[in-house]
C-alpha positions as a Markdown table, in Angstrom:
| # | Residue | x | y | z |
|---|---|---|---|---|
| 1 | Met | 0.0 | 0.0 | -0.1 |
| 2 | Leu | 1.1 | 3.2 | -0.7 |
| 3 | Lys | 2.0 | 6.0 | 2.0 |
| 4 | Ser | 0.1 | 9.0 | 1.7 |
| 5 | Asp | 2.6 | 11.3 | 2.9 |
| 6 | Val | 5.6 | 9.8 | 0.5 |
| 7 | Leu | 6.9 | 11.0 | -2.5 |
| 8 | Tyr | 8.3 | 7.6 | -4.3 |
| 9 | Arg | 10.8 | 8.5 | -7.3 |
| 10 | Ala | 13.1 | 6.2 | -9.4 |
| 11 | Arg | 15.5 | 7.4 | -12.3 |
| 12 | Ala | 16.8 | 4.8 | -15.2 |
| 13 | Pro | 20.0 | 5.9 | -17.5 |
| 14 | Leu | 19.5 | 6.5 | -21.4 |
| 15 | Arg | 22.0 | 4.2 | -23.6 |
| 16 | Leu | 24.4 | 4.5 | -26.5 |
| 17 | Ser | 24.1 | 1.3 | -28.6 |
| 18 | Phe | 28.1 | 0.6 | -29.8 |
| 19 | Gly | 27.8 | -2.9 | -31.9 |
| 20 | Gly | 25.5 | -5.6 | -32.2 |
| 21 | Gly | 22.5 | -3.8 | -32.8 |
| 22 | Gly | 19.7 | -6.1 | -35.2 |
| 23 | Ser | 21.4 | -9.2 | -33.7 |
| 24 | Glu | 19.2 | -8.8 | -30.8 |
| 25 | Leu | 16.0 | -8.7 | -32.5 |
| 26 | Pro | 13.6 | -11.8 | -31.5 |
| 27 | Leu | 13.4 | -13.3 | -34.9 |
| 28 | Tyr | 17.4 | -13.5 | -35.0 |
| 29 | Val | 17.9 | -14.0 | -31.5 |
| 30 | Gln | 15.3 | -17.4 | -31.7 |
| 31 | Gln | 17.5 | -19.2 | -34.6 |
| 32 | Tyr | 21.0 | -17.7 | -33.7 |
| 33 | Gly | 21.4 | -15.6 | -30.8 |
| 34 | Gly | 22.6 | -12.4 | -30.6 |
| 35 | Val | 25.0 | -9.9 | -28.5 |
| 36 | Val | 25.1 | -6.3 | -28.1 |
| 37 | Leu | 27.6 | -3.9 | -26.9 |
| 38 | Asn | 26.2 | -0.7 | -25.1 |
| 39 | Ala | 26.7 | 1.9 | -22.4 |
| 40 | Thr | 24.5 | 4.1 | -20.5 |
| 41 | Ile | 25.3 | 7.6 | -20.2 |
| 42 | Gly | 24.4 | 10.7 | -17.7 |
| 43 | Arg | 20.8 | 11.3 | -19.2 |
| 44 | Tyr | 18.0 | 10.1 | -17.3 |
| 45 | Val | 14.4 | 9.0 | -17.4 |
| 46 | Tyr | 12.6 | 10.0 | -14.2 |
| 47 | Ala | 9.5 | 8.7 | -12.3 |
| 48 | Ser | 7.6 | 9.6 | -9.3 |
| 49 | Ile | 4.4 | 8.1 | -7.7 |
| 50 | Arg | 2.4 | 10.0 | -5.0 |
| 51 | Ala | -0.8 | 8.4 | -3.7 |
| 52 | Ala | -4.3 | 10.3 | -4.7 |
| 53 | Asn | -6.8 | 11.3 | -2.2 |
| 54 | Thr | -9.2 | 11.5 | -4.7 |
| 55 | Ser | -10.6 | 7.8 | -6.7 |
| 56 | Gln | -8.7 | 8.9 | -9.9 |
| 57 | Val | -5.4 | 7.6 | -11.6 |
| 58 | Ser | -3.5 | 10.4 | -13.3 |
| 59 | Phe | -0.8 | 9.8 | -15.9 |
| 60 | Val | 1.5 | 12.8 | -16.6 |
| 61 | Ala | 4.6 | 12.7 | -19.1 |
| 62 | Ser | 5.6 | 16.6 | -18.3 |
| 63 | Asp | 8.5 | 16.5 | -21.0 |
| 64 | Cys | 5.8 | 15.4 | -23.9 |
| 65 | Asn | 3.3 | 18.0 | -22.3 |
| 66 | Leu | 0.5 | 14.9 | -21.9 |
| 67 | Ser | -1.6 | 13.7 | -19.2 |
| 68 | Glu | -4.2 | 11.5 | -18.8 |
| 69 | Thr | -6.6 | 11.5 | -15.5 |
| 70 | Leu | -8.9 | 8.3 | -15.1 |
| 71 | Pro | -11.4 | 6.6 | -12.9 |
| 72 | Val | -9.8 | 4.4 | -10.7 |
| 73 | Gln | -9.9 | 0.8 | -11.9 |
| 74 | Ala | -7.9 | -2.5 | -12.1 |
| 75 | Glu | -7.4 | -2.3 | -15.7 |
| 76 | Tyr | -7.3 | 0.4 | -18.6 |
| 77 | Ser | -7.7 | -0.2 | -22.3 |
| 78 | Leu | -4.7 | -0.4 | -24.4 |
| 79 | Thr | -6.7 | -0.3 | -27.7 |
| 80 | Asp | -8.8 | 2.8 | -27.6 |
| 81 | Ala | -8.2 | 5.2 | -30.3 |
| 82 | Asn | -6.0 | 8.5 | -29.1 |
| 83 | Ile | -4.6 | 7.1 | -25.8 |
| 84 | Ala | -2.2 | 9.8 | -24.5 |
| 85 | Leu | 0.2 | 7.6 | -22.6 |
| 86 | Pro | 0.0 | 3.9 | -23.5 |
| 87 | Leu | 3.2 | 3.0 | -21.5 |
| 88 | His | 2.2 | 4.5 | -18.5 |
| 89 | Arg | -1.0 | 2.4 | -18.4 |
| 90 | Ala | 0.4 | -0.7 | -19.5 |
| 91 | Val | 3.2 | -0.6 | -16.8 |
| 92 | Tyr | 0.1 | 0.4 | -14.1 |
| 93 | Asn | -2.2 | -2.6 | -15.8 |
| 94 | Arg | 0.8 | -5.3 | -14.6 |
| 95 | Ile | 1.9 | -4.0 | -11.5 |
| 96 | Ile | -2.0 | -4.2 | -10.4 |
| 97 | Asn | -2.9 | -7.4 | -11.7 |
| 98 | Thr | 0.3 | -9.3 | -11.4 |
| 99 | Tyr | 1.5 | -7.5 | -7.7 |
| 100 | Asn | -1.3 | -5.9 | -6.4 |
| 101 | Asp | -4.0 | -8.8 | -6.1 |
| 102 | Gly | -5.8 | -6.6 | -8.9 |
| 103 | Lys | -6.6 | -4.3 | -6.3 |
| 104 | Pro | -6.5 | -0.7 | -8.1 |
| 105 | Leu | -4.4 | 2.4 | -6.5 |
| 106 | Pro | -5.5 | 5.8 | -6.8 |
| 107 | Leu | -2.2 | 7.2 | -7.1 |
| 108 | Thr | -0.6 | 10.0 | -9.7 |
| 109 | Leu | 2.3 | 8.5 | -11.9 |
| 110 | His | 4.6 | 11.4 | -13.1 |
| 111 | Thr | 7.5 | 10.9 | -15.8 |
| 112 | Tyr | 10.2 | 13.2 | -17.4 |
| 113 | Ser | 12.7 | 12.3 | -19.7 |
| 114 | Asp | 16.2 | 14.0 | -20.7 |
| 115 | Ala | 15.7 | 13.1 | -24.4 |
| 116 | Pro | 13.2 | 13.1 | -26.6 |
| 117 | Val | 11.2 | 10.3 | -27.6 |
| 118 | Gly | 12.5 | 8.9 | -30.6 |
| 119 | Ser | 15.9 | 10.0 | -30.3 |
| 120 | Gly | 17.5 | 6.5 | -30.8 |
| 121 | Leu | 18.7 | 6.7 | -27.0 |
| 122 | Gly | 16.2 | 3.7 | -25.8 |
| 123 | Thr | 13.9 | 6.7 | -24.5 |
| 124 | Ser | 10.2 | 4.4 | -24.5 |
| 125 | Ser | 12.3 | 1.5 | -23.0 |
| 126 | Thr | 14.0 | 3.5 | -20.4 |
| 127 | Leu | 10.7 | 4.7 | -19.3 |
| 128 | Thr | 9.0 | 1.8 | -18.7 |
| 129 | Val | 12.1 | 0.5 | -16.6 |
| 130 | Ala | 12.1 | 3.8 | -14.8 |
| 131 | Met | 8.2 | 3.5 | -14.0 |
| 132 | Leu | 8.6 | -0.2 | -12.6 |
| 133 | Arg | 11.6 | 0.4 | -10.7 |
| 134 | Cys | 9.4 | 3.3 | -9.0 |
| 135 | Phe | 6.5 | 1.1 | -8.6 |
| 136 | Asp | 8.9 | -2.2 | -7.3 |
| 137 | His | 10.3 | 0.5 | -4.5 |
| 138 | Ala | 6.8 | 1.8 | -3.6 |
| 139 | Leu | 5.3 | -1.6 | -3.1 |
| 140 | Gly | 8.0 | -3.4 | -1.5 |
| 141 | Leu | 8.5 | -6.1 | -4.9 |
| 142 | Asn | 12.0 | -6.6 | -4.4 |
| 143 | Leu | 12.7 | -7.5 | -7.9 |
| 144 | Asp | 16.2 | -8.4 | -8.8 |
| 145 | Val | 17.7 | -6.7 | -12.3 |
| 146 | Tyr | 16.8 | -9.8 | -14.4 |
| 147 | Glu | 13.2 | -9.9 | -13.4 |
| 148 | Leu | 12.8 | -6.0 | -13.9 |
| 149 | Ala | 14.2 | -6.0 | -17.3 |
| 150 | Ala | 12.5 | -8.9 | -18.2 |
| 151 | Leu | 9.2 | -7.5 | -17.1 |
| 152 | Ala | 9.8 | -4.0 | -18.9 |
| 153 | His | 10.6 | -6.1 | -22.1 |
| 154 | Asp | 7.4 | -8.3 | -21.7 |
| 155 | Ile | 5.2 | -5.4 | -21.3 |
| 156 | Glu | 6.4 | -3.5 | -24.5 |
| 157 | Arg | 6.8 | -6.1 | -26.4 |
| 158 | Cys | 3.7 | -8.5 | -25.8 |
| 159 | Asp | 1.2 | -6.3 | -23.7 |
| 160 | Leu | 1.5 | -3.2 | -26.4 |
| 161 | Asn | 2.6 | -5.1 | -29.5 |
| 162 | Leu | 5.8 | -2.8 | -29.9 |
| 163 | Ala | 8.5 | -4.1 | -32.4 |
| 164 | Gly | 11.7 | -3.8 | -30.8 |
| 165 | Gly | 15.0 | -5.9 | -29.4 |
| 166 | Tyr | 16.1 | -6.9 | -26.1 |
| 167 | Gln | 18.9 | -4.5 | -25.4 |
| 168 | Asp | 17.2 | -1.5 | -23.9 |
| 169 | His | 15.6 | -2.7 | -21.1 |
| 170 | Tyr | 18.5 | -4.5 | -19.8 |
| 171 | Ala | 20.7 | -1.1 | -20.2 |
| 172 | Ala | 18.3 | 0.7 | -18.3 |
| 173 | Thr | 18.0 | -1.7 | -15.9 |
| 174 | Phe | 22.0 | -2.6 | -15.2 |
| 175 | Gly | 23.8 | 0.7 | -16.2 |
| 176 | Gly | 27.4 | 0.7 | -17.2 |
| 177 | Phe | 29.3 | -0.7 | -20.1 |
| 178 | Asn | 27.8 | -4.4 | -20.9 |
| 179 | Phe | 28.1 | -7.0 | -23.4 |
| 180 | Met | 25.2 | -8.7 | -23.8 |
| 181 | Glu | 24.2 | -11.9 | -24.7 |
| 182 | Phe | 20.9 | -13.1 | -26.0 |
| 183 | Arg | 20.8 | -16.7 | -26.5 |
| 184 | Ser | 18.5 | -18.7 | -28.5 |
| 185 | Ser | 17.6 | -20.8 | -25.3 |
| 186 | Gly | 15.8 | -17.8 | -24.1 |
| 187 | Glu | 18.6 | -17.0 | -21.4 |
| 188 | Val | 20.3 | -13.5 | -20.9 |
| 189 | Val | 23.4 | -13.2 | -20.3 |
| 190 | Ile | 25.0 | -9.3 | -19.2 |
| 191 | Asn | 28.7 | -9.1 | -18.7 |
| 192 | Pro | 29.8 | -6.1 | -17.2 |
| 193 | Leu | 33.2 | -4.6 | -18.8 |
| 194 | Ala | 35.7 | -3.4 | -16.3 |
| 195 | Leu | 37.0 | -0.4 | -18.1 |
| 196 | Asp | 39.9 | 2.1 | -16.6 |
| 197 | Ala | 39.0 | 5.1 | -15.6 |
| 198 | Ser | 41.5 | 7.0 | -18.0 |
| 199 | Leu | 39.8 | 5.2 | -20.9 |
| 200 | Leu | 36.6 | 6.1 | -20.2 |
| 201 | Ala | 37.7 | 9.6 | -19.8 |
| 202 | Glu | 39.5 | 9.4 | -23.3 |
| 203 | Leu | 36.4 | 8.0 | -24.9 |
| 204 | Glu | 34.4 | 10.9 | -23.5 |
| 205 | Tyr | 36.7 | 13.5 | -24.7 |
| 206 | Ser | 36.2 | 11.7 | -28.6 |
| 207 | Leu | 32.8 | 11.2 | -28.4 |
| 208 | Val | 30.2 | 14.0 | -30.0 |
| 209 | Leu | 26.4 | 13.5 | -29.8 |
| 210 | Tyr | 24.6 | 15.0 | -32.8 |
| 211 | Tyr | 20.8 | 15.7 | -32.9 |
| 212 | Thr | 19.7 | 15.3 | -36.3 |
| 213 | Ser | 16.3 | 16.8 | -35.2 |
| 214 | Val | 14.3 | 13.9 | -36.7 |
| 215 | Ser | 12.1 | 11.9 | -34.1 |
| 216 | Arg | 11.2 | 8.6 | -35.6 |
| 217 | Ala | 8.7 | 5.7 | -35.0 |
| 218 | Ser | 11.6 | 2.8 | -34.0 |
| 219 | Ala | 8.8 | 0.0 | -34.0 |
| 220 | Asp | 8.2 | 0.9 | -37.8 |
| 221 | Ile | 12.2 | 0.6 | -38.9 |
| 222 | Ile | 12.5 | -2.5 | -36.7 |
| 223 | Glu | 9.5 | -4.2 | -38.0 |
| 224 | Ala | 11.2 | -3.6 | -41.6 |
| 225 | Gln | 14.5 | -4.6 | -40.5 |
| 226 | Ser | 13.0 | -7.7 | -39.1 |
| 227 | Arg | 11.6 | -8.7 | -42.1 |
| 228 | Ser | 14.5 | -8.4 | -44.2 |
| 229 | Ile | 16.1 | -10.5 | -41.7 |
| 230 | Ala | 13.4 | -13.3 | -42.1 |
| 231 | Asn | 13.4 | -13.1 | -45.8 |
| 232 | Glu | 16.4 | -12.2 | -47.1 |
| 233 | Ala | 19.7 | -14.0 | -47.0 |
| 234 | Ala | 21.8 | -10.9 | -47.7 |
| 235 | Val | 20.5 | -9.1 | -44.9 |
| 236 | Cys | 20.6 | -12.0 | -42.6 |
| 237 | Glu | 24.5 | -12.4 | -43.4 |
| 238 | Ser | 25.0 | -8.8 | -42.8 |
| 239 | Val | 23.7 | -9.0 | -39.3 |
| 240 | His | 25.5 | -12.1 | -38.5 |
| 241 | Gln | 28.7 | -9.9 | -39.6 |
| 242 | Ile | 27.4 | -7.1 | -37.2 |
| 243 | Lys | 27.5 | -9.9 | -34.4 |
| 244 | Ala | 30.8 | -10.8 | -35.1 |
| 245 | Leu | 32.1 | -6.9 | -35.1 |
| 246 | Ala | 30.4 | -6.5 | -31.7 |
| 247 | Phe | 33.0 | -9.2 | -30.4 |
| 248 | Thr | 35.6 | -7.2 | -32.2 |
| 249 | Met | 34.8 | -3.8 | -30.8 |
| 250 | Lys | 34.6 | -5.8 | -27.2 |
| 251 | Glu | 38.2 | -6.8 | -27.6 |
| 252 | Gln | 39.5 | -3.4 | -28.9 |
| 253 | Leu | 37.6 | -1.5 | -26.3 |
| 254 | Leu | 39.2 | -3.6 | -23.4 |
| 255 | Ala | 42.7 | -3.2 | -25.4 |
| 256 | Gly | 42.0 | 0.6 | -25.2 |
| 257 | Glu | 42.7 | 0.9 | -28.8 |
| 258 | Ile | 40.2 | 3.6 | -29.9 |
| 259 | Arg | 40.9 | 4.8 | -33.2 |
| 260 | Gln | 40.7 | 0.9 | -34.1 |
| 261 | Phe | 37.2 | 0.6 | -32.3 |
| 262 | Ala | 35.8 | 3.6 | -33.9 |
| 263 | Lys | 37.1 | 2.3 | -37.5 |
| 264 | Thr | 34.9 | -1.1 | -36.5 |
| 265 | Leu | 32.0 | 1.1 | -35.4 |
| 266 | His | 32.0 | 2.5 | -39.0 |
| 267 | Asn | 32.1 | -0.7 | -40.8 |
| 268 | Ser | 29.3 | -1.8 | -38.3 |
| 269 | Trp | 27.2 | 1.1 | -39.3 |
| 270 | Leu | 27.9 | 0.1 | -43.1 |
| 271 | Leu | 26.3 | -3.1 | -42.4 |
| 272 | Lys | 23.7 | -1.7 | -40.7 |
| 273 | Arg | 22.7 | 0.6 | -43.1 |
| 274 | Ser | 22.1 | -2.2 | -45.7 |
| 275 | Thr | 19.4 | -4.2 | -43.6 |
| 276 | Ala | 16.6 | -1.8 | -43.8 |
| 277 | Ser | 16.2 | 1.4 | -46.1 |
| 278 | Ala | 15.1 | 3.6 | -43.6 |
| 279 | Ile | 17.8 | 3.1 | -41.4 |
| 280 | Ser | 19.5 | 6.1 | -42.8 |
| 281 | Asn | 18.7 | 8.6 | -45.9 |
| 282 | His | 20.8 | 11.4 | -47.7 |
| 283 | Ser | 20.8 | 13.8 | -45.1 |
| 284 | Ile | 22.1 | 11.7 | -42.6 |
| 285 | Asp | 24.5 | 10.3 | -45.0 |
| 286 | Glu | 25.4 | 13.6 | -45.8 |
| 287 | Ile | 26.1 | 14.6 | -42.0 |
| 288 | Tyr | 28.0 | 11.4 | -41.5 |
| 289 | Gln | 30.3 | 12.3 | -44.5 |
| 290 | Gln | 31.2 | 15.6 | -43.6 |
| 291 | Ala | 32.0 | 14.9 | -40.2 |
| 292 | Cys | 34.2 | 12.0 | -41.1 |
| 293 | Ala | 35.9 | 14.3 | -43.6 |
| 294 | Asn | 36.5 | 16.8 | -40.8 |
| 295 | Gly | 38.3 | 14.4 | -38.0 |
| 296 | Ala | 35.6 | 11.8 | -36.9 |
| 297 | Trp | 37.0 | 8.5 | -37.1 |
| 298 | Gly | 33.8 | 6.6 | -37.0 |
| 299 | Gly | 30.1 | 6.5 | -36.0 |
| 300 | Lys | 26.5 | 5.5 | -36.7 |
| 301 | Ile | 23.0 | 6.5 | -35.8 |
| 302 | Ser | 22.2 | 5.5 | -32.2 |
| 303 | Gly | 19.3 | 2.9 | -32.2 |
| 304 | Ala | 17.2 | 1.7 | -34.8 |
| 305 | Gly | 18.2 | 4.7 | -37.2 |
| 306 | Gly | 16.3 | 6.9 | -39.0 |
| 307 | Gly | 17.1 | 9.9 | -37.3 |
| 308 | Gly | 17.7 | 10.8 | -33.6 |
| 309 | Phe | 21.2 | 10.9 | -32.3 |
| 310 | Met | 24.1 | 10.6 | -34.4 |
| 311 | Met | 27.1 | 9.3 | -32.3 |
| 312 | Leu | 30.8 | 10.1 | -33.3 |
| 313 | Ile | 34.1 | 9.2 | -32.7 |
| 314 | Val | 36.6 | 11.9 | -33.3 |
| 315 | Asp | 39.9 | 12.6 | -33.0 |
| 316 | Pro | 40.0 | 14.9 | -30.0 |
| 317 | Asn | 42.4 | 17.4 | -31.6 |
| 318 | Arg | 39.7 | 18.1 | -34.4 |
| 319 | Arg | 36.9 | 18.1 | -31.9 |
| 320 | Gln | 36.1 | 21.3 | -32.8 |
| 321 | Glu | 36.5 | 21.0 | -36.6 |
| 322 | Val | 34.1 | 18.1 | -36.2 |
| 323 | Ile | 31.6 | 20.1 | -34.4 |
| 324 | Asn | 31.9 | 22.8 | -36.5 |
| 325 | Ser | 31.3 | 20.8 | -40.0 |
| 326 | Leu | 27.9 | 19.6 | -38.7 |
| 327 | Pro | 24.9 | 21.7 | -39.4 |
| 328 | Asn | 23.1 | 24.0 | -36.3 |
| 329 | Tyr | 26.2 | 22.5 | -34.4 |
| 330 | Asp | 25.5 | 25.2 | -32.0 |
| 331 | Thr | 22.3 | 23.8 | -30.6 |
| 332 | Gln | 22.3 | 20.4 | -31.7 |
| 333 | Ala | 26.2 | 19.0 | -31.0 |
| 334 | Ser | 26.5 | 17.9 | -27.5 |
| 335 | Phe | 28.5 | 15.5 | -25.3 |
| 336 | Cys | 27.7 | 13.3 | -22.7 |
| 337 | His | 29.6 | 11.3 | -19.6 |
| 338 | Phe | 29.1 | 7.4 | -19.3 |
| 339 | Ser | 27.1 | 6.3 | -16.2 |
| 340 | Asn | 27.6 | 3.2 | -14.2 |
| 341 | Ala | 24.7 | 3.6 | -12.4 |
| 342 | Gly | 21.4 | 1.5 | -13.7 |
| 343 | Ala | 17.7 | 2.0 | -12.6 |
| 344 | Ile | 17.8 | 3.2 | -8.9 |
| 345 | Ala | 14.8 | 4.6 | -6.4 |
| 346 | Trp | 14.5 | 6.6 | -3.4 |
| 347 | Gln | 11.6 | 8.4 | -1.5 |
| 348 | Arg | 10.8 | 11.8 | 0.2 |
| 349 | Asn | 8.5 | 12.6 | 3.0 |
| 350 | Gly | 5.9 | 15.2 | 2.3 |
């Protein structure tokens, strides 16, 4: 039961996906197993829960300026037209019916994201993890990290039928630099990488994020990519190669070989572009080529592709040259720091 005088909070980190993306899509994992190399960054999705004194449930996403206030009940429709906040509804439904004996809870669930929806940083999955972590703390569920990540994945992929892979929920839950294995047996193994602090500092110094100003529906791109993997041998072979390069990138990173790591990232991006037509476009290609001509060693669009954030690994001595080559660099180029902490929760009185 929620305490009326307590504000429950949680946050989960957004992520950058470096290698293996596409090999963790369900159709591929079921046949071959997939791997992903990713890292969480110091940008977050936040969730807060407060018990309500009224017989209502309120969902609020202040970063999107969206809200819903509904009569309190145990389950809300996920199929009605024009649902403002389906992820909030789906998380509430699952928590109430699986962990609260179907007893509805009048409450306000408030969320905020440091990155826009469709940014390629795993925003929707991280939102799901943050909300679940907040409920986990508020209701004393004591879910372990594997349970929390698997539950978040199940809500998005099964309850809401949103196409996507596995990595984002595990990244947001575990945090840090991880080499993730998604085995065809269904087993998931998260391998944290112990990287030297000086290597992480050098990698941060070499990293430039550029927002393309395009928000895209990742599920549409992923559905097209999944169809291509299932039906086109050449595309499936490209994913085999992307998977192999993820192992190479892991070894290069552990050896501190940042320039070689960037070159492999570049090769992986070229392969990924071939797996679905919507992953890149003329504008994205032009921006990337311009960056490489001015000192970027390699990069890619983060996430499914089609827009969102482009990440570039650059020669630190030419960092400003790369930035100056990007359109609207003064507002759209930024930097980030890596975050070791995964999803956390806390509470405040009053």
